C-alpha positions in Angstrom: 97.6 82.2 78.2 95.4 83.8 80.9 92.6 84.6 78.4 92.7 81.1 77.0 92.3 78.8 80.0 90.3 78.4 83.2 91.8 79.1 86.6 92.3 75.4 87.5 94.3 75.0 84.3 96.4 78.1 84.9 97.2 76.9 88.4 98.8 73.8 87.0 100.3 75.1 83.7 100.9 78.9 83.9 104.4 80.3 84.6 106.4 77.2 83.9 109.9 77.5 82.7 111.6 74.5 81.3 115.4 73.9 81.0 117.1 72.0 78.2 116.6 68.8 80.2 112.9 68.9 79.5 111.6 68.4 83.1 107.8 68.1 83.5 107.9 69.4 87.1 109.3 72.9 87.9 113.0 73.0 88.6 114.4 74.2 91.8 117.3 76.7 91.4 119.2 76.7 94.7 121.9 79.1 93.8 122.8 82.6 94.9 124.2 84.1 91.7 124.2 83.5 87.9 127.1 83.6 85.5 127.4 85.9 82.5 128.9 85.1 79.1 130.9 88.4 79.1 131.5 91.6 81.0 129.2 93.3 78.5 126.4 91.0 79.3 126.8 91.5 83.0 126.7 95.3 82.4 123.5 94.8 80.3 121.8 92.7 82.9 122.6 95.1 85.8 121.6 98.0 83.6 118.3 96.5 82.7 118.8 96.5 79.0 118.9 92.7 78.8 116.5 90.5 80.7 117.9 87.6 82.7 119.0 86.5 86.2 121.6 88.3 88.2 121.4 87.5 91.9 118.8 85.5 93.8 118.0 88.4 96.1 115.9 89.8 93.3 116.1 87.4 90.3 115.7 83.6 90.5 114.0 81.3 87.9 112.0 79.4 90.5 110.8 82.6 92.2 109.9 83.9 88.7 107.7 80.8 88.1 105.8 81.4 91.3 105.3 85.0 90.5 104.1 84.4 87.0 101.7 81.6 88.1 100.2 83.7 90.9 99.9 86.7 88.6 98.0 84.6 86.0 95.6 83.4 88.7 94.9 87.0 90.1 94.8 88.5 86.6 97.7 90.8 87.4 100.4 92.2 85.1 103.1 91.5 87.6 103.8 89.8 91.0 106.6 90.6 93.4 107.3 87.7 95.8 108.5 88.5 99.3 109.8 86.6 102.4 106.5 86.6 104.3 103.0 88.1 104.2 104.0 91.0 106.5 107.0 91.8 104.3 104.6 91.9 101.4 102.6 94.6 103.2 105.8 96.4 104.1 107.1 96.2 100.5 103.8 97.5 99.2 103.8 100.6 101.5 107.5 101.3 101.1 107.3 101.0 97.4 104.3 103.2 96.9 104.2 105.7 99.9 106.6 108.4 101.1 107.0 110.4 104.3 104.0 112.7 104.6 101.6 110.4 102.9 98.4 109.3 104.5 96.9 105.8 104.6 93.3 104.8 105.3 93.0 101.2 106.5 90.3 99.0 108.0 90.6 98.5 111.7 89.5 94.9 111.1 92.9 93.6 110.0 95.5 91.1 111.3 97.0 92.2 114.6 100.5 92.5 113.4 99.3 94.6 110.5 97.7 96.9 113.1 101.1 97.1 114.8 102.9 98.0 111.6 100.4 100.7 110.7 100.0 102.3 114.1 103.5 101.9 115.6 106.1 101.4 113.0 105.0 103.5 110.0 104.4 106.7 112.0 108.1 106.6 112.9 108.8 107.1 109.2 106.4 110.0 108.7 103.4 108.1 107.5 99.9 108.8 108.9 97.3 106.0 109.2 93.6 106.4 109.9 91.7 103.2 110.9 88.0 103.0 109.9 85.2 100.4 109.8 85.7 97.9 106.9 82.0 97.8 106.1 81.2 101.6 106.3 82.1 103.0 102.9 81.1 106.5 104.0 83.8 106.3 106.8 86.5 105.6 104.2 85.3 108.6 102.2 85.3 110.9 105.2 88.7 109.8 106.3 90.4 110.6 102.9 92.7 113.6 102.9 94.5 115.5 100.1 97.6 113.5 100.9 95.9 110.1 101.1 98.0 107.7 99.0 96.6 104.3 99.9 93.5 102.5 101.0 94.2 99.2 102.7 91.5 96.6 103.3 91.5 92.9 104.3 88.4 91.1 103.2 87.2 88.8 104.6 88.8 90.2 107.7 90.8 88.4 110.4 89.3 87.1 112.6 85.6 88.1 112.3 85.3 87.5 108.5 83.8 90.9 107.9 83.4 91.5 104.1 84.2 94.9 102.6 82.7 96.0 99.3 85.8 96.0 97.1 84.1 97.7 94.1 82.8 100.6 96.2 86.0 101.0 98.1 87.9 101.2 94.8 85.6 104.0 93.6 86.1 106.0 96.8 89.9 105.5 96.7 90.2 106.5 93.1 88.0 109.6 93.7 90.4 110.6 96.4 93.4 110.0 94.2 94.5 107.0 96.1 95.2 103.3 95.3 93.2 100.4 96.9 95.2 97.5 98.2 93.3 94.3 99.2 94.7 91.6 101.4 93.3 88.5 99.7 94.8 85.9 102.1 91.5 84.4 103.3 90.0 83.8 99.9 93.0 83.5 97.5 92.3 84.0 93.8 90.5 80.6 93.8 87.6 82.4 95.6 88.0 86.1 95.0 89.9 88.3 92.5 90.1 91.9 93.8 91.7 93.3 90.7 88.7 92.4 88.6 86.5 94.3 91.2 88.5 97.5 90.9 91.4 97.1 93.3 94.8 98.3 92.3 96.9 96.0 94.4 96.5 92.5 95.9 98.5 91.2 98.8 99.0 87.6 100.0 100.5 85.8 102.8 101.5 82.8 100.7 102.3 81.1 104.0 98.6 80.3 104.4 96.4 78.7 101.7 98.8 79.1 98.8 101.2 76.7 100.5 98.3 74.8 102.0 100.3 72.5 104.3 101.9 74.9 106.8 105.5 74.4 105.6 107.1 77.6 104.5 106.8 81.4 104.8 106.2 83.8 101.9 104.3 86.7 100.6 103.3 88.4 97.3 102.3 91.8 96.0 100.4 92.0 92.7 99.2 94.8 90.4 100.1 96.6 87.2 103.7 96.9 86.0 104.0 100.6 86.9 103.0 100.1 90.5 104.9 96.8 90.9 108.1 98.4 89.6 108.3 100.6 92.7 107.6 97.6 94.9 110.2 95.6 93.1 112.7 98.4 93.5 112.2 98.3 97.3 112.6 94.6 97.4 115.8 94.6 95.3 117.4 97.1 97.6 116.0 96.0 101.0 116.1 92.3 100.4 112.8 91.2 101.8 113.2 88.3 99.4 111.4 84.9 98.9 113.8 82.0 98.9 113.9 79.7 95.8 113.0 76.7 97.9 110.0 78.4 99.4 108.9 79.5 95.9 109.1 76.0 94.7 106.9 74.8 97.5 104.4 77.5 96.6 104.4 76.6 92.9 103.4 73.1 93.8 100.8 74.4 96.3 99.2 76.5 93.7 98.6 73.4 91.5 95.9 72.2 94.0 94.7 75.6 95.2 91.3 75.4 93.6 90.3 71.9 94.8 91.7 72.6 98.3 89.8 75.9 98.7 86.6 74.2 97.6 87.1 71.5 100.1 88.0 73.9 102.9 84.9 76.0 102.1 82.6 73.0 102.1 83.8 71.8 105.5 83.7 75.3 106.9 80.2 75.9 105.8 79.1 72.5 107.3 80.9 73.3 110.6 79.4 76.9 110.7 75.9 75.5 110.2 76.5 73.0 113.0 77.9 75.6 115.4 74.8 77.7 115.0 72.7 74.9 116.5 74.9 74.3 119.5 73.8 75.5 123.0 77.4 76.4 123.9 77.7 78.9 121.1 76.5 82.5 121.3 77.1 83.6 117.7 78.9 82.4 114.6 80.7 84.5 112.0 81.0 82.9 108.5 80.4 84.7 105.2 78.6 81.6 103.8 75.8 81.8 106.4 72.6 83.8 105.8 73.1 85.2 109.3 76.3 86.9 108.4 75.9 90.7 108.2 77.5 90.9 104.7 76.1 87.6 103.4 74.6 89.1 100.2 77.9 91.0 99.4 79.9 87.8 100.0 77.6 85.9 97.7 78.3 88.5 95.0 82.0 89.1 95.4 83.3 85.7 96.6 82.8 82.3 94.9 82.5 80.5 98.3 82.6 81.5 101.9 86.2 80.4 102.6 87.7 78.2 105.3 87.6 80.5 108.4 84.9 80.1 111.0 84.8 82.3 114.1 82.4 82.1 117.0 81.7 83.3 120.5 81.6 80.6 123.2 78.9 80.8 125.8 80.5 80.9 129.3 79.2 78.4 131.9 78.3 79.3 135.4 81.3 80.8 137.2 83.4 81.2 134.0 84.7 84.4 132.5 84.5 84.9 128.8 88.2 84.1 128.3 88.0 81.0 130.5 85.1 79.6 128.4 87.1 80.1 125.2 90.3 78.6 126.7 88.4 75.6 128.1 87.0 74.8 124.7 90.4 75.1 123.1 92.2 73.0 125.7 89.5 70.3 125.4 90.3 69.6 121.7 92.4 66.6 120.9 92.4 66.6 117.1 92.4 70.3 116.1 95.9 71.9 116.3 96.2 74.8 118.8 98.1 77.3 116.7 97.6 80.7 115.3 98.5 79.7 111.7 95.8 79.1 109.1 95.4 77.7 105.6 96.8 74.3 106.6 95.4 70.9 105.7 95.2 70.4 109.4 92.4 72.4 111.2 93.7 75.0 113.6 92.1 76.7 116.6 93.1 79.9 118.3 92.0 82.6 120.8 92.5 85.9 118.9 92.4 88.2 121.9 95.5 86.5 123.5 97.3 85.5 120.3 97.0 87.1 116.9 95.6 90.4 118.3 97.2 90.3 121.8 99.4 93.3 121.0 96.4 95.4 120.0 95.0 97.4 122.8 91.8 96.2 124.6 90.0 99.3 123.4 91.0 98.6 119.8 90.0 95.0 120.1 86.6 96.0 121.5 86.2 98.5 118.6 86.9 95.6 116.2 84.5 93.2 117.9 87.2 90.9 119.1 85.7 89.6 122.4 87.4 87.5 125.1 85.1 84.6 124.3 85.9 84.7 120.5 87.5 81.6 119.0 88.7 81.2 115.4 88.9 77.9 113.6 90.7 77.5 110.2 88.9 74.5 108.9 91.2 72.0 107.4 90.6 68.8 105.3 89.7 66.4 108.0 86.3 64.7 108.0 83.6 67.1 109.3 82.2 64.6 111.8 85.6 64.3 113.5 85.8 68.1 113.8 82.4 68.3 115.4 83.3 65.5 117.9 86.5 67.5 118.8 84.3 70.4 119.8 82.1 68.3 122.1 82.0 71.0 124.9 79.8 73.1 122.7 77.1 70.6 122.6 76.5 71.1 126.3 74.5 74.0 127.6 
């Protein structure tokens, strides 16, 4: 089916399982276990010689529908759904890496991912080296004989840096490693890393795949051989997506393309407006010609995405953080929350929220300044969003 239809059609039609009742909307299977016709069938299911559902920790029809639909959109052989975006990253690493392995990752990644890489994984004998997302030579220099995985988030959180997926894949493969790409900001509607050479795609489905800030979930996608090890970890460890959440994501995927186009259109308009405001020092958005990786973004992404980040210009007597907080506190429409991908626009101060557990030195190395503000542009009217940021119009 994936070769026959366009992405918008796949988002609506792919992966659907229909019961004998002939429902036109995907069914929600809220049950923990499944009955077998005989002891022999139970043994066959558990032994893997007969396909079918066993227990909702690792087999559920609604979760299967979500997995198959997202796999179709990403062009992946298999998808493994997880309880959250962070559990997707954990499942990927635990399924593929072992003690003594080495990981090369971008330092421009989500703050909690930094914590996982630099604090948690080393307790289990995994070594992680952080490098610049945009410096391909740094990735190449960081690779070691025991390097198992390259991990990149592009566009990055929060500065929307864009990494060259094709080149990173070449370097990873030359080093005998896999390349995993966190595709949370773009989704398959705007970027398909597997087609650019990546081996693994990771999602926080909590964000744009849901699209309305309702439930938590994650996903790991790739070829069947790689995903079998990830699935094995999930089956045993239980970092599982619930059936209800999977059902919400299935419905969210149906409108993913049109929503991402709308988010990107509003984000571009807001970014262009922000560049003209006296209260703004600098704007970071991949759809702007001023973005350092604009040409690459034009090549590897369909649109710029929905995240706009900018530096607020402090007024007389204000510190950088005070300037950012004053802007955030003056908003009345935009939601002050660290989540993103919602129909409602959100605003946050990365240095004291999403990246607050990252050291000041590491934040500085990643370009996360105290006057930096991130907006996840929702689906409101663009003029209302501009009006809510009225402090920026003042010098």
